[in-house]
N, C-alpha and C positions, 0 to 999 in steps of 0.2 A: 789865261782862263778867266772868263767873265761871269760873274754871279748877279743875276737880275731877279728881282722880286716882282712877279706879274700879279697885280690886283685882281681879284675874283670875288663875285657875289657882293656883299657889303663889307666884309672885313677879313676875308681870306688872302693869303698869298700863295701862288704857286711858284716854286722856285725853279729857275732855269739856269743851268750851267752850261756855258758853250765856249768853244775855242775859235770862233769866227766862221767855222764850216759845219760843225756837228754839235748837237745839243742833247742834254739830258734833262727831263723835267721830273719834279717831285711833287706827288699828290695833286694831279690834275683833276680837280673836281669839275672843271668846266673846260671844254675844249676850245672855246672861241679866243680867250686871250692868248692861249698857247699858239693856236693857228696864226693869229695876228702877228705875234712876236717872231715866229718862224718865217713867215712870208716877208716881214719887214726887213729881216737881217739875212734872208736867203740861206737859212739853216736847214740841215737835214736833222730828223729826229732819231737819235741813235738808241735811246733807252728811256724807260719810265720807271721811277721808283716809287713805290707805295708804302706808307707807314702803317696804315690801318684801314679798316673797311667802311668807315663812314662815307655817306654819299658825297659830301662836300670835298672828299679827297679821291674818290674813284669815279665820279660821275662822268668824267670826260675821257676815260681810258678807252672805251670801245670806239668812240668817235674819232680818236687819234690813230687808231691801228692802221688806217689806210695809208698813212704817211710815215709809219714807224718802220725803221730799218734796224731792228734789234728787238731785244726781249722787254717784257714787262716783269719787274721783280716785285714781290711782295711777301708778307708774313705767312708763313706755312700754316699757322694755326687759326687763320681767319679766312672768310669767304671773300675772295678778290675776283673781279671779272676774269674769266679764263679765255685763253691759256695764259698762265703766268708761271714764272720760275719762283718756286717757294723757298724762302730763306728762314734760317734759324740762328739762334745766338751763336756767335763764333764764326759763321760763314763769312766769306769775303767774295767780292766781286770787283771787276775792273771795267770802268766806263770812261771814255775819253782819256784813256791812259792813266787814270786816277784809280787807286785802290781804296775801297770801302769795306770797313768791318761792320758786321751786323751786330746790334746790341738789343736783346730782349728787354722791353721796358713796359711790362703789363701794368695796368692801373686804369688808364682812360678807357681801354678796351683789353680784352683778355690776351690778345696776341700781338699787341703793338710792338713795333720794332723801330729802331733808329738806325742811321746810317752815319758812320764816322769816317772821315778821310784825314789822314796826315801824311805829310811827306816833308823832307828836310828843307826843300826850297820853297814851300808853300805854307800859309797859315792854315791851321786845321779847320775843317768843316764839320758841322754837326747838323744833320737833318733830323729833327726830333719830333716832327709832326705836332700832336696835341699833348705831349707828354710834359714838356717844359715851355713855359711862355716867358717872356721878359716881365720880370716882377711877379710871375704867378705859375700856376701849373693846370693841367687839365682836370675837368671834373671826373669823378670815378663812377663811370657808367657800368663798367663790367668787373672792376677789380676792387681790391680792399685797400684801406689806408696803409697797411703794412706792405702790400705790393708796390704801391705808388711811391712810398717813402723810399724803399729799397731801389726802385728804378731811378728816382732823382739822384740818390746817392752815387749810383753807377755813373750817371752823366757828370755829377759834380767831381768826380775823380779824374775826368779827362783833363788835358792841359788847359791852362787858364786862358790861353790866347785864342782858344777855339771860337770860331764865329757860330753863333746859335742861330740856325735858321728855322725858327718855329713858323707856324702856318696861320697865324691870326693876329691882327692888329688890335690886340686887347691891352696894349701897354699902359696907356694913361689910366684905364679903369683899375688895372692891377696895382699900379702905383699908389692910387688913392687908398686902396685897401692896405697895401704895405705901410703907408704912413699912419694908418690907424693902429697897426700892429707895433710899429717902431717910430713914433713921433720924433725922436731925438737922433735918428739916423741921418747924419750930414750927407754922406755920398748918395743916399736916397733922394734927399732934397735937390742936390745938384743935378742928378740924373733926370729927375722929374722936369726940372726947368729946361733941360736940353731936349727932352722928349716933346715938351709943348712947343718949343721953336720948331722942331722937325714937322710936327703936325700942322702947325700954323702955315708953314711953307709948302704943304702938301707933299711932304716926303715921309717915307716910312721910318719908324723907329728901329727897324731891324735891318740886318742881323745885330744881335747884341753879342756880348762876350761872356764866357763862362765866369771869368775873374770878376766881372761887373756883377753878374747874377749873384755871386757868393757874397757880395757886398750888400746888396739891396733886396734880394728876393726872399721874403719870409720863409717860403717852403724849403729853401736851402739853408735856413738859419735856425733850424729848431733846436740847436744846442746853445743858442745865445740867450743870456739872462733876461733881456727885455722882451724877446719873443716868447720865451717860456712863461714870464709873468703875464703877458697879454693872453696867451692860451689858457692859463690857469683861471684867468678871470672870465673866460668864455667856455667853461666847461670841460677843460682837459682833465682826465682821470688822474694824471700824474705829470711830473716833469720830464718823463722818458720822451725820447725824441718821437717815437711812433704815436704816442698820445698827443703830444703837441701838434704834430702834422695833422692828426685826425680832427682835432678841435679847430685848427686854422682852416681846413678845408670846408668843415661844416659852417663855420663863421662866414667864410667867403661865399658859400652857396646862397646865403641869404642877406649878403651885404649890399646895400644901395647907396 
């Protein structure tokens, strides 16, 4: 099974998973890079997975229907281009012989979902949309800090070797903020160097790994003393994890 990040717009990735004959794409905000990749490899489009309703994630869905031989899946509680198969927390689906579990992760949007695939012979895959980024997390456009913190905790509880397939190349910007939160974090410094080399070579920093994110991502480290201290210095009401998260998210919103 091949996992490919298709660049779109200025910093999006549309994820494609294919077996050499059939493909599934995740969050196709633009049909053009998907069509180009399908044509180049001679692939049939078997399914589309959507994590949330924002245009840069669904804008290409209707344009791809003409070559789609299968369903569009999306969150039941959001407005997705119809027809689509609505999914809720705990649902499962099978594409390309792979079984995915649906996880509700509200916060960035009210009905955001993630897709998690695991099998004994394969590394786990997490398609998490705009909920979790490498070194960061999504803005709270429709949800609350408590919702987003709970969503991130659900993702953090997945196996550490899971590949984190988020949908924006925000990594270096996120890591600059992470270094402001935890300047003494040695794994963060090492990862930042690696990411810079990747981008200098024109390569993506993604997918990341959950185990790595737990070492370097401040939004997954709200119980760590240095993160708590930084959040308290930026308006956190207390050292409780949700208050730390809320302060970090507000700080990041205005960080330059």
